[in-house]
C-alpha positions in Angstrom: -23.2 1.3 9.9 -21.3 0.5 6.6 -21.7 -2.8 5.3 -19.5 -5.5 5.7 -15.6 -5.2 4.7 -15.9 -8.0 1.6 -18.6 -5.3 -0.1 -16.3 -2.4 0.3 -12.9 -4.2 -0.9 -10.5 -4.1 1.5 -8.9 -7.5 2.1 -7.3 -7.1 5.4 -10.9 -5.8 6.7 -12.8 -8.3 5.0 -11.1 -11.2 7.0 -12.7 -9.9 10.1 -15.6 -11.5 11.6 -18.6 -9.6 11.4 -18.6 -8.5 15.3 -15.3 -7.3 14.9 -15.4 -5.4 12.0 -18.7 -4.1 13.7 -16.5 -2.0 16.2 -14.8 0.2 13.1 -17.5 0.3 11.0 -19.3 3.7 12.3 -16.5 5.3 12.4 -15.2 3.9 8.9 -15.4 6.9 5.9 -15.0 6.4 2.3 -12.7 8.6 0.8 -11.6 9.2 -3.1 -7.8 8.7 -3.4 -6.7 11.4 -6.0 -3.9 10.4 -8.4 -0.4 12.2 -6.8 -2.5 13.0 -3.8 0.1 13.0 -0.6 -1.9 11.3 2.2 0.7 12.3 4.7 4.8 13.6 4.6 8.0 12.0 6.5 8.0 13.4 9.8 4.4 14.9 10.0 1.7 13.7 12.5 -0.6 10.9 11.4 -4.2 12.3 11.5 -5.7 9.1 9.5 -5.5 5.6 8.8 -6.4 4.6 5.3 -7.5 1.1 4.0 -7.3 0.9 0.4 -10.2 -0.6 -1.9 -8.9 0.2 -5.1 -5.9 2.2 -6.6 -1.8 2.4 -5.1 -0.5 4.0 -2.7 3.5 4.4 -2.8 5.7 4.7 0.4 8.3 7.2 -0.2 11.9 7.1 1.8 13.0 10.8 1.4 16.9 11.4 2.3 18.6 14.6 3.7 20.3 14.9 0.5 16.7 15.1 -1.4 16.8 11.8 -2.9 14.0 9.9 -2.8 12.9 6.1 -3.6 9.6 3.8 -3.2 9.9 1.2 -0.7 6.7 -0.4 -1.2 3.3 0.2 -3.0 0.1 -0.5 -0.9 -3.4 -1.5 -2.6 -6.3 -3.3 -1.1 -4.0 -6.2 0.6 -2.5 -3.4 3.3 -3.0 0.0 5.1 -1.1 3.1 5.2 -0.3 4.3 8.9 -1.9 1.7 10.7 1.6 0.9 13.1 1.0 4.5 14.1 -2.4 3.3 15.6 -0.1 1.2 18.1 1.7 4.7 19.5 1.2 7.9 18.6 4.1 9.0 16.5 5.2 10.5 12.9 5.4 9.1 9.9 8.6 7.9 8.9 7.8 7.5 5.0 5.5 9.8 2.7 2.4 8.1 1.1 1.6 9.5 -2.3 -1.3 7.7 -4.3 0.2 6.7 -7.8 -3.3 5.2 -9.0 -6.4 6.5 -8.2 -9.1 4.8 -6.1 -11.3 4.8 -2.8 -10.1 4.1 0.5 -11.8 3.4 3.9 -10.3 6.3 6.5 -10.6 6.3 10.3 -8.9 8.2 13.2 -5.9 6.7 14.8 -7.8 7.0 18.2 -10.8 5.2 16.9 -9.0 2.1 15.7 -6.6 1.8 18.9 -9.8 1.7 20.8 -11.2 -1.1 18.4 -8.0 -3.0 18.4 -7.9 -2.9 22.4 -11.0 -4.7 22.2 -10.6 -7.2 19.3 -8.2 -9.9 18.8 -8.9 -10.5 15.4 -7.9 -6.6 14.7 -4.6 -6.8 16.6 -3.7 -10.1 14.5 -4.9 -8.2 11.7 -2.1 -5.5 12.7 0.2 -8.3 12.8 -0.3 -9.7 9.6 0.3 -6.5 8.1 3.4 -6.0 9.6 4.6 -9.5 7.9 3.3 -8.6 4.6 5.1 -5.0 4.8 8.5 -6.5 6.1 8.2 -9.3 3.2 7.9 -6.5 0.7 10.4 -4.5 2.3 12.9 -7.3 2.0 12.5 -7.8 -1.3 13.0 -4.4 -2.6 15.6 -4.1 -0.6 17.5 -7.2 -2.1 15.9 -6.5 -5.5 17.5 -3.0 -5.7 21.1 -4.1 -4.6 21.1 -7.3 -7.0 19.1 -6.6 -10.2 19.2 -4.4 -13.0 17.1 -1.3 -13.6 15.0 -3.0 -16.6 14.5 -5.5 -14.2 13.3 -3.4 -11.3 11.5 -1.0 -13.5 9.4 -4.1 -15.1 8.7 -5.5 -11.2 7.0 -2.2 -10.2 4.8 -2.2 -13.3 3.4 -5.3 -12.5 3.0 -4.5 -9.1 1.3 -1.3 -9.7 -0.7 -2.9 -12.4 -1.7 -5.9 -10.0 -4.0 -3.1 -8.2 -5.3 -1.1 -10.6 -8.4 -1.7 -13.2 -7.6 0.3 -15.8 -6.7 -2.1 -17.9 -2.9 -1.9 -19.7 -2.7 2.0 -19.6 -0.9 2.8 -16.4 -0.3 6.7 -15.6 2.9 7.3 -14.4 5.0 10.1 -15.2 9.0 9.9 -15.6 9.2 11.6 -12.3 6.9 9.2 -10.7 9.3 6.1 -12.3 12.7 7.8 -11.2 11.2 7.7 -7.5 10.1 4.6 -7.5 13.4 3.4 -8.6 15.8 6.0 -7.2 17.4 7.0 -10.1 17.4 10.4 -12.5 15.1 10.8 -15.1 17.8 10.6 -17.6 18.4 6.8 -16.4 14.4 6.5 -16.9 14.2 7.6 -20.5 17.0 4.9 -21.5 15.1 2.0 -19.4 11.7 3.0 -20.8 13.2 3.0 -24.2 14.8 -0.1 -23.4 11.3 -1.8 -22.7 10.0 -0.5 -25.5 12.6 -2.0 -27.7 11.8 -5.3 -26.2 8.0 -4.5 -26.7 7.3 -5.1 -22.9 6.0 -1.3 -22.9 3.8 -1.1 -26.2 3.6 3.0 -26.1 5.2 5.7 -23.5 2.9 8.9 -23.9 3.6 11.9 -21.7 2.2 10.6 -18.5 1.1 7.6 -19.7 2.8 3.9 -20.4 0.6 1.2 -22.1 2.2 -2.2 -21.0 2.5 -5.8 -22.4 1.9 -7.7 -19.5 3.2 -11.0 -20.6 6.4 -9.4 -21.8 6.8 -7.5 -18.8 6.7 -10.7 -16.6 9.4 -12.0 -18.8 11.6 -8.9 -18.3 11.1 -8.7 -14.8 13.3 -10.4 -12.4 12.1 -13.4 -10.0 11.4 -11.2 -7.0 8.1 -10.2 -8.5 6.9 -13.7 -8.3 8.1 -14.5 -5.8 7.4 -11.6 -3.1 3.6 -11.8 -4.8 3.3 -15.6 -3.8 4.4 -14.3 -0.3 2.3 -11.5 0.3 -0.8 -13.2 -1.3 -0.1 -16.4 1.0 -0.1 -14.1 4.2 -3.3 -12.0 3.1 -5.5 -14.9 1.4 -4.3 -18.3 3.8 -3.6 -16.5 7.3 -6.2 -13.8 7.3 -9.2 -16.1 7.7 -7.4 -17.4 11.0 -8.7 -14.2 12.1 -12.3 -15.6 12.3 -11.0 -18.0 14.8 -9.5 -15.4 17.0 -11.4 -14.5 20.6 -14.7 -13.0 20.1 -14.5 -8.9 20.5 -15.6 -7.2 23.2 -18.8 -5.5 21.7 -20.7 -2.1 22.3 -20.6 1.2 21.4 -17.0 2.6 21.8 -16.6 5.7 24.0 -16.3 9.2 23.2 -13.0 9.1 21.0 -9.7 10.8 23.1 -7.6 13.7 21.6 -4.7 12.9 19.5 -1.6 12.7 21.8 0.6 15.6 21.6 4.2 14.9 20.0 7.3 17.1 19.9 8.1 19.1 17.0 
């Protein structure tokens, strides 16, 4: 059985009581998150759930005209595809790895079976939903009210929080364009402005070297407010999962086939 989640890095799983985590542990598989890998595309059936231990995954909304924009970044405080465990459905967004790392992977059917036995796991889904809604709301408000420079600073800080590679972020102009929902020519001007303010020390091809202190000065208040609220949900409310009703233990039954969905 896999060691308890506190040793493998995902904060949602770490908050589960040992008996509840034990329902999931035999079915979790540690997998690499490769830079720029697409975990699931918008409209595709979700075959796996991912609980990142390190790295960062961007959720991308794709519009009919081909434009794309990031709506959230997921790190070790969240999960990708978790909501589909509640009912078979297709992914509403594309999930792309933007900072390499590792994740724990499990099938939706296995997770759903464990969820039905564990109030703590069910509560963790609610907790994640609250954290995700918080991020979606702040990103939407920030996109409407703040400058492109402030928004880029916010995204860079948010991603930097989820990487252990120092102050060098491997992010191409295409990725930055996707995060901001703007053209690459606009990205060039914004990066140049941040270099002028020395919030970005250098911008070699595909890599940005940041000065975190100066970047925080450029970022809008959304970064700190959003980070505080998400951290409060994950750090302060997640421990309450340990006081949920105990899980019904025992081996899970054989995994059922994934439900068929219309094309």
